[in-house]
C-alpha positions in Angstrom: -5.3 16.5 17.4 -4.5 13.5 19.7 -1.2 11.5 19.9 -1.5 8.1 18.4 1.9 6.3 18.5 5.6 6.8 18.9 8.5 5.0 17.2 12.2 5.4 17.5 14.5 4.3 14.8 18.3 4.1 14.7 20.9 1.9 13.1 20.6 -0.2 16.2 16.9 -1.1 15.6 13.5 0.3 16.5 11.2 0.6 19.5 7.5 1.5 19.4 4.8 2.7 21.8 1.1 3.0 21.4 -1.7 4.8 23.1 -5.4 3.9 23.4 -7.7 6.1 21.3 -11.4 6.1 22.0 -11.2 2.4 23.1 -9.0 1.5 20.1 -5.3 1.0 19.9 -3.1 3.0 17.4 0.3 1.5 17.0 3.2 0.9 14.7 2.8 -2.8 13.9 5.8 -3.3 11.6 9.0 -1.6 10.6 11.0 -3.2 7.8 14.4 -2.1 6.5 14.4 -2.4 2.8 17.4 -3.3 0.7 18.1 0.3 -0.2 17.9 1.3 3.6 14.6 2.9 3.3 12.0 2.2 6.0 8.6 0.6 5.5 6.3 1.7 8.3 3.0 0.0 8.9 0.5 1.7 11.3 -2.6 0.2 12.8 -5.2 3.0 13.1 -9.0 3.4 13.3 -10.6 3.3 9.8 -11.7 6.5 8.0 -9.7 8.7 10.4 -7.1 11.2 9.2 -3.6 11.0 10.8 -0.3 12.6 10.3 3.0 10.9 10.4 5.8 13.1 11.8 9.6 12.7 12.4 12.1 14.2 14.8 15.8 13.9 15.5 15.6 15.1 19.1 12.0 14.7 20.3 11.7 18.4 20.7 10.8 19.6 17.2 8.7 17.5 14.9 8.5 17.7 11.1 5.4 16.4 9.3 6.0 13.7 6.7 2.6 12.8 5.4 -1.1 13.2 6.1 -3.2 10.2 5.2 -6.6 8.7 5.7 -6.5 5.5 7.6 -7.5 2.3 5.7 -7.1 -1.4 6.0 -3.4 -1.1 5.5 -1.6 2.2 6.5 1.8 1.9 4.9 4.4 4.5 4.4 7.9 4.2 2.8 10.2 6.7 4.4 12.6 7.3 1.4 14.5 9.9 3.5 15.6 7.3 6.0 18.9 6.5 4.3 20.0 10.1 4.6 19.2 10.3 8.3 20.5 7.4 10.4 18.7 8.3 13.6 15.1 9.6 13.8 11.9 9.4 15.8 8.5 8.9 14.4 5.0 9.6 15.8 1.5 9.3 14.4 -1.1 11.8 15.4 -4.8 11.5 14.8 -6.4 14.7 13.4 -9.8 16.1 14.3 -10.7 16.9 10.7 -11.7 14.2 8.3 -11.8 16.1 5.0 -8.5 17.9 4.8 -6.0 17.5 2.0 -3.9 14.4 2.3 -0.4 14.0 1.0 3.3 14.6 1.6 4.3 17.6 3.6 7.0 20.2 2.9 7.4 22.5 5.8 7.9 26.3 5.1 8.0 29.3 7.3 4.5 30.1 6.3 2.9 26.7 6.8 3.3 23.3 5.2 2.9 22.6 1.5 0.9 19.4 1.1 1.4 17.5 -2.2 -1.5 15.2 -3.3 -0.8 13.1 -6.4 -3.9 12.4 -8.5 -3.2 10.8 -11.8 -0.6 10.8 -14.6 0.5 14.5 -14.5 -2.3 15.8 -12.3 -1.7 16.8 -8.7 -3.0 19.2 -6.1 -0.9 21.4 -3.8 -2.3 23.0 -0.6 -0.4 25.9 1.1 -1.4 28.7 3.4 -5.1 28.5 2.4 -4.4 28.3 -1.3 -5.2 25.3 -3.5 -3.1 24.9 -6.7 -3.8 22.3 -9.4 -1.2 21.1 -12.0 -2.6 19.7 -15.3 -5.9 18.4 -14.1 -7.3 16.0 -16.7 -7.6 12.3 -16.1 -8.4 10.7 -12.8 -10.9 11.5 -10.1 -10.9 14.9 -8.3 -14.0 14.1 -6.4 -13.8 15.4 -2.8 -10.8 17.6 -3.6 -11.1 21.3 -2.6 -11.7 23.7 -5.5 -8.7 25.3 -7.2 -7.6 28.9 -6.5 -4.9 28.5 -9.2 -4.5 26.1 -12.1 -1.3 25.5 -14.0 -1.7 24.1 -17.5 1.4 22.9 -19.4 0.1 22.3 -23.0 -2.9 21.3 -25.1 -2.6 17.5 -25.1 -5.7 15.8 -23.6 -3.8 14.1 -20.8 -2.9 17.5 -19.5 -5.7 19.8 -20.5 -9.4 18.8 -20.4 -12.0 21.6 -20.5 -14.6 19.6 -18.6 -12.2 18.7 -15.8 -11.0 22.3 -15.6 -14.5 23.4 -15.1 -15.2 20.8 -12.5 -12.2 21.7 -10.3 -12.7 25.4 -10.6 -14.8 28.1 -8.9 -15.8 31.5 -10.2 -12.6 33.2 -9.1 -10.1 30.5 -10.1 -7.1 31.8 -11.9 -5.3 30.0 -14.7 -1.7 30.2 -16.0 -1.1 28.7 -19.4 0.9 29.0 -22.6 -0.7 30.8 -25.6 -1.9 27.6 -27.3 -3.8 26.5 -24.2 -5.2 30.0 -23.7 -6.6 29.9 -27.2 -8.5 26.7 -26.3 -10.1 28.2 -23.1 -13.7 29.3 -22.9 -14.3 33.1 -22.8 -15.0 32.8 -19.1 -11.6 31.2 -18.4 -9.7 33.5 -20.8 -11.0 36.4 -18.7 -9.1 35.2 -15.7 -6.2 33.5 -17.3 -2.6 34.7 -17.7 -0.5 33.7 -20.7 3.1 32.8 -19.7 5.6 32.2 -22.4 8.8 30.2 -22.1 11.1 31.9 -19.7 8.4 34.2 -18.4 7.8 35.0 -14.7 4.6 36.1 -13.0 3.0 36.4 -9.6 -0.6 35.4 -9.1 -2.3 35.3 -5.7 1.0 35.9 -4.1 2.6 32.9 -5.7 5.6 33.3 -8.0 5.4 31.1 -11.1 8.3 30.7 -13.6 7.7 29.1 -17.1 10.4 26.6 -18.0 10.6 25.6 -21.7 9.2 22.1 -22.2 9.9 20.6 -25.6 11.2 17.6 -27.4 10.7 15.9 -30.8 7.0 15.4 -30.0 6.4 18.8 -28.5 7.6 21.8 -30.5 9.5 24.4 -28.5 7.4 27.4 -27.4 4.1 25.5 -27.3 4.4 24.1 -23.8 5.6 25.1 -20.3 7.1 23.4 -17.4 6.7 25.4 -14.2 8.7 26.4 -11.1 6.3 27.5 -8.3 7.7 29.1 -5.2 5.7 28.6 -2.0 7.0 29.9 1.4 10.5 29.9 -0.1 10.2 26.3 -1.4 10.6 25.7 -5.1 8.5 23.0 -6.9 9.2 22.1 -10.5 6.6 20.4 -12.8 8.3 19.3 -16.0 5.2 19.1 -18.3 6.1 17.0 -21.4 9.7 17.6 -22.2 13.1 16.1 -23.0 16.3 16.4 -21.1 16.7 20.1 -22.0 19.5 22.5 -21.1 16.9 24.7 -19.4 15.9 21.9 -17.0 19.5 20.9 -16.4 20.3 24.5 -15.4 17.6 24.7 -12.7 18.9 25.5 -9.2 17.5 25.3 -5.7 14.6 22.9 -6.5 13.1 21.4 -3.4 10.8 18.9 -5.2 10.8 18.0 -8.9 8.1 16.1 -10.8 9.7 14.4 -13.9 8.0 12.8 -16.9 9.4 9.6 -18.3 7.2 7.8 -20.8 9.2 7.1 -23.9 8.8 7.8 -26.8 6.7 10.8 -25.9 8.8 12.3 -23.1 12.0 11.3 -21.4 13.5 7.9 -21.2 14.6 6.6 -17.8 18.2 7.4 -18.8 17.2 11.0 -19.8 15.4 11.6 -16.5 18.3 10.1 -14.5 20.9 12.3 -16.3 18.7 15.4 -15.7 18.5 14.7 -12.0 22.3 14.3 -11.8 22.6 17.8 -13.4 20.2 19.9 -11.3 20.0 17.8 -8.1 16.5 18.5 -6.7 16.3 17.6 -3.0 13.3 15.4 -3.7 12.2 13.9 -7.0 8.9 12.3 -8.0 8.7 10.3 -11.2 5.3 11.0 -12.8 3.7 10.7 -16.2 5.5 7.3 -16.5 3.0 4.9 -18.0 4.3 3.9 -21.5 2.4 2.9 -24.6 1.9 -0.7 -23.5 0.5 0.4 -20.2 3.6 -0.6 -18.2 4.4 1.4 -15.1 8.0 0.0 -14.7 9.7 3.2 -15.6 9.3 4.7 -12.1 10.9 1.7 -10.4 13.7 1.5 -13.0 14.4 5.2 -12.5 14.7 4.9 -8.7 16.9 1.8 -9.0 19.2 3.5 -11.6 19.5 6.7 -9.7 20.2 5.1 -6.4 21.5 7.2 -3.5 24.6 8.5 -5.2 23.5 12.0 -5.9 22.0 12.5 -2.5 18.5 13.0 -4.0 15.4 11.4 -2.2 13.3 9.6 -4.8 9.6 9.3 -3.8 7.4 6.8 -5.6 3.7 7.5 -5.3 0.6 6.0 -6.9 -0.3 7.8 -10.1 -2.2 5.0 -11.9 
């Protein structure tokens, strides 16, 4: 990899530096402090190249924030900035051009990379493993094939047999509740594990806990949320659920993905109250398009939650 650009940010302002790269210039062209004290960073980089944005507090150790593919506008909102008043940034060009892009969560055994796809579908990469959550709608073209697939329940926006087949390879493992298992083909049932509410299993060295996911539209016992532990980091995927006692009792969650499309799952108020209860370090609103097609729930959730609970809210493009 080759160094692209440096940026220093503090409450006093920002300074940037760029470096020539194969006859082109890579630089931070804009830093904007938003009204909630988050930072909007705009990077000028060669098209169709992969780069990684990293941060540091001392210029000695660097923590990856995100890996992205350079386009016409390379913009990143650093939603952690309000919690860290002084930090350095750098952008690094990567040699590979087909690696998994997304947010980074460092662990002692390598970074977990989180790649949102669509609605409730996302891909995690960690330590050579690729994990899919609820692949259904959206495009998975160009994504690496799954080693493990988590399926929350039978509804078509979470489970699609054709999509499952397209993202899988011969040895792909599946974890699902009984109702989904019953809908799998014989080939997938042979390599699937049924996990009931409250159950725990380990597959491919990954610990997976099934959290009850239920509300008026989803009977209790038919669907799972999941807590997945990777390198000591705990990731929670809510599935379709209400603001349940089981979710509110979760502890030590590093990143939570919360549904909020009323009337089918949580309202913005439900999701906000849940976060106040279990305090994940980072929360992603997902599954937030309502019946009218509006995507306003995510912005309303972030505004309502604010910075008070010390939770970083990350908005990503799911639609």
